[in-house]
ZADO-605817 format. One record per residue (C-alpha): residue number from 1; residue in three letters; chain; y, x, z. Coordinates in steps of 0.1 Angstrom, whole numbers, plus 5000, padded with zeros to 4 digits. Layout:
<r><pos>NUM</pos><code>ALA</code><unit>A</unit><yy>Y</yy><xx>X</xx><zz>Z</zz></r>
...
This chain:
<r><pos>1</pos><code>MET</code><unit>A</unit><yy>5177</yy><xx>4944</xx><zz>1000</zz></r>
<r><pos>2</pos><code>GLN</code><unit>A</unit><yy>5212</yy><xx>4959</xx><zz>1003</zz></r>
<r><pos>3</pos><code>ARG</code><unit>A</unit><yy>5220</yy><xx>4993</xx><zz>0987</zz></r>
<r><pos>4</pos><code>PRO</code><unit>A</unit><yy>5222</yy><xx>5021</xx><zz>1013</zz></r>
<r><pos>5</pos><code>ASP</code><unit>A</unit><yy>5259</yy><xx>5027</xx><zz>1007</zz></r>
<r><pos>6</pos><code>VAL</code><unit>A</unit><yy>5267</yy><xx>4990</xx><zz>1012</zz></r>
<r><pos>7</pos><code>TRP</code><unit>A</unit><yy>5245</yy><xx>4989</xx><zz>1043</zz></r>
<r><pos>8</pos><code>ASN</code><unit>A</unit><yy>5263</yy><xx>5019</xx><zz>1057</zz></r>
<r><pos>9</pos><code>CYS</code><unit>A</unit><yy>5297</yy><xx>5003</xx><zz>1052</zz></r>
<r><pos>10</pos><code>THR</code><unit>A</unit><yy>5285</yy><xx>4971</xx><zz>1069</zz></r>
<r><pos>11</pos><code>LEU</code><unit>A</unit><yy>5271</yy><xx>4992</xx><zz>1098</zz></r>
<r><pos>12</pos><code>LEU</code><unit>A</unit><yy>5303</yy><xx>5011</xx><zz>1102</zz></r>
<r><pos>13</pos><code>ARG</code><unit>A</unit><yy>5324</yy><xx>4979</xx><zz>1102</zz></r>
<r><pos>14</pos><code>ARG</code><unit>A</unit><yy>5302</yy><xx>4965</xx><zz>1129</zz></r>
<r><pos>15</pos><code>MET</code><unit>A</unit><yy>5304</yy><xx>4997</xx><zz>1149</zz></r>
<r><pos>16</pos><code>ASN</code><unit>A</unit><yy>5342</yy><xx>4997</xx><zz>1146</zz></r>
<r><pos>17</pos><code>ARG</code><unit>A</unit><yy>5344</yy><xx>4961</xx><zz>1157</zz></r>
<r><pos>18</pos><code>SER</code><unit>A</unit><yy>5322</yy><xx>4969</xx><zz>1187</zz></r>
<r><pos>19</pos><code>ILE</code><unit>A</unit><yy>5345</yy><xx>4998</xx><zz>1197</zz></r>
<r><pos>20</pos><code>ARG</code><unit>A</unit><yy>5376</yy><xx>4977</xx><zz>1193</zz></r>
<r><pos>21</pos><code>ASN</code><unit>A</unit><yy>5360</yy><xx>4951</xx><zz>1216</zz></r>
<r><pos>22</pos><code>GLY</code><unit>A</unit><yy>5354</yy><xx>4976</xx><zz>1243</zz></r>
<r><pos>23</pos><code>ARG</code><unit>A</unit><yy>5318</yy><xx>4983</xx><zz>1235</zz></r>
<r><pos>24</pos><code>THR</code><unit>A</unit><yy>5319</yy><xx>5021</xx><zz>1230</zz></r>
<r><pos>25</pos><code>ASN</code><unit>A</unit><yy>5282</yy><xx>5028</xx><zz>1232</zz></r>
<r><pos>26</pos><code>CYS</code><unit>A</unit><yy>5269</yy><xx>5059</xx><zz>1215</zz></r>
<r><pos>27</pos><code>MET</code><unit>A</unit><yy>5301</yy><xx>5068</xx><zz>1197</zz></r>
<r><pos>28</pos><code>GLY</code><unit>A</unit><yy>5326</yy><xx>5060</xx><zz>1224</zz></r>
<r><pos>29</pos><code>LYS</code><unit>A</unit><yy>5348</yy><xx>5086</xx><zz>1241</zz></r>
<r><pos>30</pos><code>PRO</code><unit>A</unit><yy>5340</yy><xx>5093</xx><zz>1277</zz></r>
<r><pos>31</pos><code>ARG</code><unit>A</unit><yy>5362</yy><xx>5080</xx><zz>1304</zz></r>
<r><pos>32</pos><code>GLU</code><unit>A</unit><yy>5375</yy><xx>5102</xx><zz>1333</zz></r>
<r><pos>33</pos><code>GLU</code><unit>A</unit><yy>5370</yy><xx>5075</xx><zz>1359</zz></r>
<r><pos>34</pos><code>LEU</code><unit>A</unit><yy>5351</yy><xx>5044</xx><zz>1369</zz></r>
<r><pos>35</pos><code>HIS</code><unit>A</unit><yy>5362</yy><xx>5011</xx><zz>1355</zz></r>
<r><pos>36</pos><code>PRO</code><unit>A</unit><yy>5371</yy><xx>4985</xx><zz>1382</zz></r>
<r><pos>37</pos><code>ASP</code><unit>A</unit><yy>5340</yy><xx>4965</xx><zz>1373</zz></r>
<r><pos>38</pos><code>MET</code><unit>A</unit><yy>5318</yy><xx>4995</xx><zz>1379</zz></r>
<r><pos>39</pos><code>ILE</code><unit>A</unit><yy>5335</yy><xx>5000</xx><zz>1413</zz></r>
<r><pos>40</pos><code>SER</code><unit>A</unit><yy>5326</yy><xx>4964</xx><zz>1422</zz></r>
<r><pos>41</pos><code>LEU</code><unit>A</unit><yy>5290</yy><xx>4969</xx><zz>1410</zz></r>
<r><pos>42</pos><code>LEU</code><unit>A</unit><yy>5285</yy><xx>5002</xx><zz>1430</zz></r>
<r><pos>43</pos><code>GLN</code><unit>A</unit><yy>5286</yy><xx>4988</xx><zz>1465</zz></r>
<r><pos>44</pos><code>GLY</code><unit>A</unit><yy>5253</yy><xx>4997</xx><zz>1479</zz></r>
<r><pos>45</pos><code>ASN</code><unit>A</unit><yy>5229</yy><xx>4972</xx><zz>1462</zz></r>
<r><pos>46</pos><code>THR</code><unit>A</unit><yy>5225</yy><xx>4987</xx><zz>1427</zz></r>
<r><pos>47</pos><code>ILE</code><unit>A</unit><yy>5196</yy><xx>5009</xx><zz>1415</zz></r>
<r><pos>48</pos><code>VAL</code><unit>A</unit><yy>5212</yy><xx>5042</xx><zz>1407</zz></r>
<r><pos>49</pos><code>LEU</code><unit>A</unit><yy>5192</yy><xx>5072</xx><zz>1393</zz></r>
<r><pos>50</pos><code>LEU</code><unit>A</unit><yy>5203</yy><xx>5106</xx><zz>1407</zz></r>
<r><pos>51</pos><code>ASN</code><unit>A</unit><yy>5196</yy><xx>5134</xx><zz>1382</zz></r>
<r><pos>52</pos><code>VAL</code><unit>A</unit><yy>5199</yy><xx>5171</xx><zz>1393</zz></r>
<r><pos>53</pos><code>VAL</code><unit>A</unit><yy>5187</yy><xx>5205</xx><zz>1381</zz></r>
<r><pos>54</pos><code>ASN</code><unit>A</unit><yy>5167</yy><xx>5227</xx><zz>1404</zz></r>
<r><pos>55</pos><code>LYS</code><unit>A</unit><yy>5182</yy><xx>5262</xx><zz>1397</zz></r>
<r><pos>56</pos><code>GLN</code><unit>A</unit><yy>5151</yy><xx>5280</xx><zz>1407</zz></r>
<r><pos>57</pos><code>THR</code><unit>A</unit><yy>5126</yy><xx>5261</xx><zz>1385</zz></r>
<r><pos>58</pos><code>GLU</code><unit>A</unit><yy>5152</yy><xx>5250</xx><zz>1359</zz></r>
<r><pos>59</pos><code>ARG</code><unit>A</unit><yy>5136</yy><xx>5216</xx><zz>1359</zz></r>
<r><pos>60</pos><code>VAL</code><unit>A</unit><yy>5154</yy><xx>5182</xx><zz>1360</zz></r>
<r><pos>61</pos><code>TYR</code><unit>A</unit><yy>5146</yy><xx>5161</xx><zz>1390</zz></r>
<r><pos>62</pos><code>THR</code><unit>A</unit><yy>5153</yy><xx>5124</xx><zz>1393</zz></r>
<r><pos>63</pos><code>THR</code><unit>A</unit><yy>5152</yy><xx>5099</xx><zz>1422</zz></r>
<r><pos>64</pos><code>ALA</code><unit>A</unit><yy>5162</yy><xx>5063</xx><zz>1426</zz></r>
<r><pos>65</pos><code>LEU</code><unit>A</unit><yy>5190</yy><xx>5054</xx><zz>1451</zz></r>
<r><pos>66</pos><code>SER</code><unit>A</unit><yy>5204</yy><xx>5021</xx><zz>1463</zz></r>
<r><pos>67</pos><code>TRP</code><unit>A</unit><yy>5229</yy><xx>5033</xx><zz>1490</zz></r>
<r><pos>68</pos><code>VAL</code><unit>A</unit><yy>5256</yy><xx>5043</xx><zz>1464</zz></r>
<r><pos>69</pos><code>TYR</code><unit>A</unit><yy>5292</yy><xx>5032</xx><zz>1469</zz></r>
<r><pos>70</pos><code>ALA</code><unit>A</unit><yy>5321</yy><xx>5037</xx><zz>1446</zz></r>
<r><pos>71</pos><code>ILE</code><unit>A</unit><yy>5350</yy><xx>5045</xx><zz>1470</zz></r>
<r><pos>72</pos><code>THR</code><unit>A</unit><yy>5377</yy><xx>5049</xx><zz>1443</zz></r>
<r><pos>73</pos><code>GLU</code><unit>A</unit><yy>5377</yy><xx>5052</xx><zz>1405</zz></r>
<r><pos>74</pos><code>LYS</code><unit>A</unit><yy>5372</yy><xx>5090</xx><zz>1410</zz></r>
<r><pos>75</pos><code>THR</code><unit>A</unit><yy>5349</yy><xx>5091</xx><zz>1441</zz></r>
<r><pos>76</pos><code>VAL</code><unit>A</unit><yy>5314</yy><xx>5079</xx><zz>1447</zz></r>
<r><pos>77</pos><code>ARG</code><unit>A</unit><yy>5294</yy><xx>5084</xx><zz>1479</zz></r>
<r><pos>78</pos><code>PHE</code><unit>A</unit><yy>5257</yy><xx>5081</xx><zz>1485</zz></r>
<r><pos>79</pos><code>ALA</code><unit>A</unit><yy>5232</yy><xx>5084</xx><zz>1513</zz></r>
<r><pos>80</pos><code>ILE</code><unit>A</unit><yy>5198</yy><xx>5101</xx><zz>1510</zz></r>
<r><pos>81</pos><code>ASP</code><unit>A</unit><yy>5172</yy><xx>5113</xx><zz>1535</zz></r>
<r><pos>82</pos><code>ALA</code><unit>A</unit><yy>5186</yy><xx>5143</xx><zz>1553</zz></r>
<r><pos>83</pos><code>LYS</code><unit>A</unit><yy>5153</yy><xx>5162</xx><zz>1547</zz></r>
<r><pos>84</pos><code>SER</code><unit>A</unit><yy>5153</yy><xx>5154</xx><zz>1509</zz></r>
<r><pos>85</pos><code>GLU</code><unit>A</unit><yy>5151</yy><xx>5184</xx><zz>1486</zz></r>
<r><pos>86</pos><code>PHE</code><unit>A</unit><yy>5179</yy><xx>5169</xx><zz>1466</zz></r>
<r><pos>87</pos><code>VAL</code><unit>A</unit><yy>5204</yy><xx>5178</xx><zz>1492</zz></r>
<r><pos>88</pos><code>SER</code><unit>A</unit><yy>5195</yy><xx>5215</xx><zz>1490</zz></r>
<r><pos>89</pos><code>MET</code><unit>A</unit><yy>5193</yy><xx>5214</xx><zz>1452</zz></r>
<r><pos>90</pos><code>LEU</code><unit>A</unit><yy>5228</yy><xx>5199</xx><zz>1451</zz></r>
<r><pos>91</pos><code>GLU</code><unit>A</unit><yy>5240</yy><xx>5226</xx><zz>1475</zz></r>
<r><pos>92</pos><code>ASN</code><unit>A</unit><yy>5228</yy><xx>5253</xx><zz>1451</zz></r>
<r><pos>93</pos><code>ASP</code><unit>A</unit><yy>5241</yy><xx>5235</xx><zz>1420</zz></r>
<r><pos>94</pos><code>PRO</code><unit>A</unit><yy>5265</yy><xx>5206</xx><zz>1427</zz></r>
<r><pos>95</pos><code>ASN</code><unit>A</unit><yy>5264</yy><xx>5192</xx><zz>1392</zz></r>
<r><pos>96</pos><code>LEU</code><unit>A</unit><yy>5247</yy><xx>5158</xx><zz>1389</zz></r>
<r><pos>97</pos><code>VAL</code><unit>A</unit><yy>5244</yy><xx>5127</xx><zz>1368</zz></r>
<r><pos>98</pos><code>LEU</code><unit>A</unit><yy>5242</yy><xx>5092</xx><zz>1383</zz></r>
<r><pos>99</pos><code>THR</code><unit>A</unit><yy>5228</yy><xx>5067</xx><zz>1359</zz></r>
<r><pos>100</pos><code>PHE</code><unit>A</unit><yy>5230</yy><xx>5029</xx><zz>1364</zz></r>
<r><pos>101</pos><code>ILE</code><unit>A</unit><yy>5225</yy><xx>4997</xx><zz>1345</zz></r>
<r><pos>102</pos><code>GLY</code><unit>A</unit><yy>5252</yy><xx>4970</xx><zz>1348</zz></r>
<r><pos>103</pos><code>VAL</code><unit>A</unit><yy>5284</yy><xx>4956</xx><zz>1333</zz></r>
<r><pos>104</pos><code>GLU</code><unit>A</unit><yy>5264</yy><xx>4948</xx><zz>1302</zz></r>
<r><pos>105</pos><code>SER</code><unit>A</unit><yy>5254</yy><xx>4984</xx><zz>1295</zz></r>
<r><pos>106</pos><code>VAL</code><unit>A</unit><yy>5239</yy><xx>5017</xx><zz>1308</zz></r>
<r><pos>107</pos><code>TYR</code><unit>A</unit><yy>5262</yy><xx>5043</xx><zz>1322</zz></r>
<r><pos>108</pos><code>ALA</code><unit>A</unit><yy>5260</yy><xx>5080</xx><zz>1331</zz></r>
<r><pos>109</pos><code>VAL</code><unit>A</unit><yy>5284</yy><xx>5094</xx><zz>1356</zz></r>
<r><pos>110</pos><code>ASN</code><unit>A</unit><yy>5288</yy><xx>5132</xx><zz>1356</zz></r>
<r><pos>111</pos><code>GLY</code><unit>A</unit><yy>5303</yy><xx>5148</xx><zz>1386</zz></r>
<r><pos>112</pos><code>LYS</code><unit>A</unit><yy>5301</yy><xx>5174</xx><zz>1413</zz></r>
<r><pos>113</pos><code>ALA</code><unit>A</unit><yy>5286</yy><xx>5166</xx><zz>1447</zz></r>
<r><pos>114</pos><code>THR</code><unit>A</unit><yy>5297</yy><xx>5179</xx><zz>1481</zz></r>
<r><pos>115</pos><code>VAL</code><unit>A</unit><yy>5277</yy><xx>5172</xx><zz>1513</zz></r>
<r><pos>116</pos><code>ILE</code><unit>A</unit><yy>5302</yy><xx>5155</xx><zz>1537</zz></r>
<r><pos>117</pos><code>SER</code><unit>A</unit><yy>5276</yy><xx>5149</xx><zz>1564</zz></r>
<r><pos>118</pos><code>TRP</code><unit>A</unit><yy>5244</yy><xx>5168</xx><zz>1568</zz></r>
<r><pos>119</pos><code>GLN</code><unit>A</unit><yy>5229</yy><xx>5144</xx><zz>1592</zz></r>
<r><pos>120</pos><code>THR</code><unit>A</unit><yy>5243</yy><xx>5110</xx><zz>1602</zz></r>
<r><pos>121</pos><code>GLU</code><unit>A</unit><yy>5248</yy><xx>5103</xx><zz>1639</zz></r>
<r><pos>122</pos><code>GLY</code><unit>A</unit><yy>5240</yy><xx>5069</xx><zz>1655</zz></r>
<r><pos>123</pos><code>THR</code><unit>A</unit><yy>5219</yy><xx>5056</xx><zz>1626</zz></r>
<r><pos>124</pos><code>THR</code><unit>A</unit><yy>5183</yy><xx>5045</xx><zz>1626</zz></r>
<r><pos>125</pos><code>LEU</code><unit>A</unit><yy>5175</yy><xx>5070</xx><zz>1598</zz></r>
<r><pos>126</pos><code>LYS</code><unit>A</unit><yy>5188</yy><xx>5105</xx><zz>1596</zz></r>
<r><pos>127</pos><code>LEU</code><unit>A</unit><yy>5207</yy><xx>5106</xx><zz>1563</zz></r>
<r><pos>128</pos><code>ALA</code><unit>A</unit><yy>5228</yy><xx>5131</xx><zz>1545</zz></r>
<r><pos>129</pos><code>VAL</code><unit>A</unit><yy>5260</yy><xx>5116</xx><zz>1529</zz></r>
<r><pos>130</pos><code>LEU</code><unit>A</unit><yy>5273</yy><xx>5132</xx><zz>1497</zz></r>
<r><pos>131</pos><code>GLU</code><unit>A</unit><yy>5305</yy><xx>5126</xx><zz>1479</zz></r>
<r><pos>132</pos><code>VAL</code><unit>A</unit><yy>5307</yy><xx>5129</xx><zz>1441</zz></r>
<r><pos>133</pos><code>GLU</code><unit>A</unit><yy>5339</yy><xx>5138</xx><zz>1423</zz></r>
<r><pos>134</pos><code>VAL</code><unit>A</unit><yy>5337</yy><xx>5118</xx><zz>1391</zz></r>
<r><pos>135</pos><code>GLU</code><unit>A</unit><yy>5344</yy><xx>5140</xx><zz>1361</zz></r>
<r><pos>136</pos><code>GLU</code><unit>A</unit><yy>5331</yy><xx>5118</xx><zz>1332</zz></r>
<r><pos>137</pos><code>VAL</code><unit>A</unit><yy>5317</yy><xx>5083</xx><zz>1326</zz></r>
<r><pos>138</pos><code>ARG</code><unit>A</unit><yy>5298</yy><xx>5076</xx><zz>1295</zz></r>
<r><pos>139</pos><code>ASP</code><unit>A</unit><yy>5284</yy><xx>5044</xx><zz>1281</zz></r>
<r><pos>140</pos><code>ILE</code><unit>A</unit><yy>5249</yy><xx>5056</xx><zz>1270</zz></r>
<r><pos>141</pos><code>MET</code><unit>A</unit><yy>5235</yy><xx>5023</xx><zz>1257</zz></r>
<r><pos>142</pos><code>PHE</code><unit>A</unit><yy>5218</yy><xx>5026</xx><zz>1223</zz></r>
<r><pos>143</pos><code>TYR</code><unit>A</unit><yy>5239</yy><xx>5013</xx><zz>1194</zz></r>
<r><pos>144</pos><code>GLY</code><unit>A</unit><yy>5238</yy><xx>4975</xx><zz>1192</zz></r>
<r><pos>145</pos><code>GLY</code><unit>A</unit><yy>5223</yy><xx>4970</xx><zz>1226</zz></r>
<r><pos>146</pos><code>LYS</code><unit>A</unit><yy>5238</yy><xx>4949</xx><zz>1254</zz></r>
<r><pos>147</pos><code>VAL</code><unit>A</unit><yy>5222</yy><xx>4944</xx><zz>1289</zz></r>
<r><pos>148</pos><code>VAL</code><unit>A</unit><yy>5218</yy><xx>4907</xx><zz>1295</zz></r>
<r><pos>149</pos><code>THR</code><unit>A</unit><yy>5200</yy><xx>4909</xx><zz>1329</zz></r>
<r><pos>150</pos><code>GLU</code><unit>A</unit><yy>5207</yy><xx>4936</xx><zz>1354</zz></r>
<r><pos>151</pos><code>PRO</code><unit>A</unit><yy>5177</yy><xx>4951</xx><zz>1373</zz></r>
<r><pos>152</pos><code>ALA</code><unit>A</unit><yy>5169</yy><xx>4934</xx><zz>1406</zz></r>
<r><pos>153</pos><code>PHE</code><unit>A</unit><yy>5149</yy><xx>4947</xx><zz>1435</zz></r>
<r><pos>154</pos><code>ILE</code><unit>A</unit><yy>5139</yy><xx>4937</xx><zz>1470</zz></r>
<r><pos>155</pos><code>LYS</code><unit>A</unit><yy>5132</yy><xx>4959</xx><zz>1500</zz></r>
<r><pos>156</pos><code>THR</code><unit>A</unit><yy>5096</yy><xx>4954</xx><zz>1510</zz></r>
<r><pos>157</pos><code>TYR</code><unit>A</unit><yy>5100</yy><xx>4963</xx><zz>1546</zz></r>
<r><pos>158</pos><code>ASN</code><unit>A</unit><yy>5112</yy><xx>4942</xx><zz>1575</zz></r>
<r><pos>159</pos><code>ALA</code><unit>A</unit><yy>5141</yy><xx>4921</xx><zz>1564</zz></r>
<r><pos>160</pos><code>GLU</code><unit>A</unit><yy>5160</yy><xx>4924</xx><zz>1597</zz></r>
<r><pos>161</pos><code>LEU</code><unit>A</unit><yy>5156</yy><xx>4962</xx><zz>1596</zz></r>
<r><pos>162</pos><code>ALA</code><unit>A</unit><yy>5167</yy><xx>4963</xx><zz>1560</zz></r>
<r><pos>163</pos><code>LYS</code><unit>A</unit><yy>5199</yy><xx>4944</xx><zz>1568</zz></r>
<r><pos>164</pos><code>LYS</code><unit>A</unit><yy>5205</yy><xx>4967</xx><zz>1598</zz></r>
<r><pos>165</pos><code>LEU</code><unit>A</unit><yy>5200</yy><xx>4999</xx><zz>1578</zz></r>
<r><pos>166</pos><code>ASP</code><unit>A</unit><yy>5222</yy><xx>4986</xx><zz>1550</zz></r>
<r><pos>167</pos><code>GLN</code><unit>A</unit><yy>5250</yy><xx>4979</xx><zz>1574</zz></r>
<r><pos>168</pos><code>GLU</code><unit>A</unit><yy>5246</yy><xx>5013</xx><zz>1592</zz></r>
<r><pos>169</pos><code>VAL</code><unit>A</unit><yy>5247</yy><xx>5032</xx><zz>1559</zz></r>
<r><pos>170</pos><code>LYS</code><unit>A</unit><yy>5277</yy><xx>5012</xx><zz>1546</zz></r>
<r><pos>171</pos><code>ASP</code><unit>A</unit><yy>5296</yy><xx>5019</xx><zz>1578</zz></r>
<r><pos>172</pos><code>VAL</code><unit>A</unit><yy>5288</yy><xx>5056</xx><zz>1577</zz></r>
<r><pos>173</pos><code>ILE</code><unit>A</unit><yy>5296</yy><xx>5060</xx><zz>1540</zz></r>
<r><pos>174</pos><code>CYS</code><unit>A</unit><yy>5329</yy><xx>5041</xx><zz>1541</zz></r>
<r><pos>175</pos><code>ILE</code><unit>A</unit><yy>5343</yy><xx>5059</xx><zz>1572</zz></r>
<r><pos>176</pos><code>GLU</code><unit>A</unit><yy>5333</yy><xx>5095</xx><zz>1564</zz></r>
<r><pos>177</pos><code>SER</code><unit>A</unit><yy>5361</yy><xx>5117</xx><zz>1552</zz></r>
């Protein structure tokens, strides 16, 4: 068994090597924008967790989203049911965290949300569209970890309807301004 001081030096060398190779989990400095690979990933078919604080109860609430689109390195948009309590919670406190798994790690995107459409027109579902100004992106993967398989999901309702809804949402999110 190695002595603790030798083990610590070995661990620090490995950590420094990981950081030099672009793996900045745990100790890495936050980025101010999305990496191009993240923009490619966030195009409406990735599970993204939305985390917000309800100012009245001071509790953290989380929901899973799929209709999340990175528009630019500093802008993310998502659609959610127009009747969702998350819309009113974000109106009261626009701070949020979007968490997703991909690009070999787990990332937390901190930002501020603005409702750009309270209720979509001409869509099968009535959705609110929110725009997030990206303030910080952190690699939050535990030290030494690397995601080797990204989460996959299927939509369990009618496949034709799913395809139609996905296209409607993409059209609305990508043309809203």
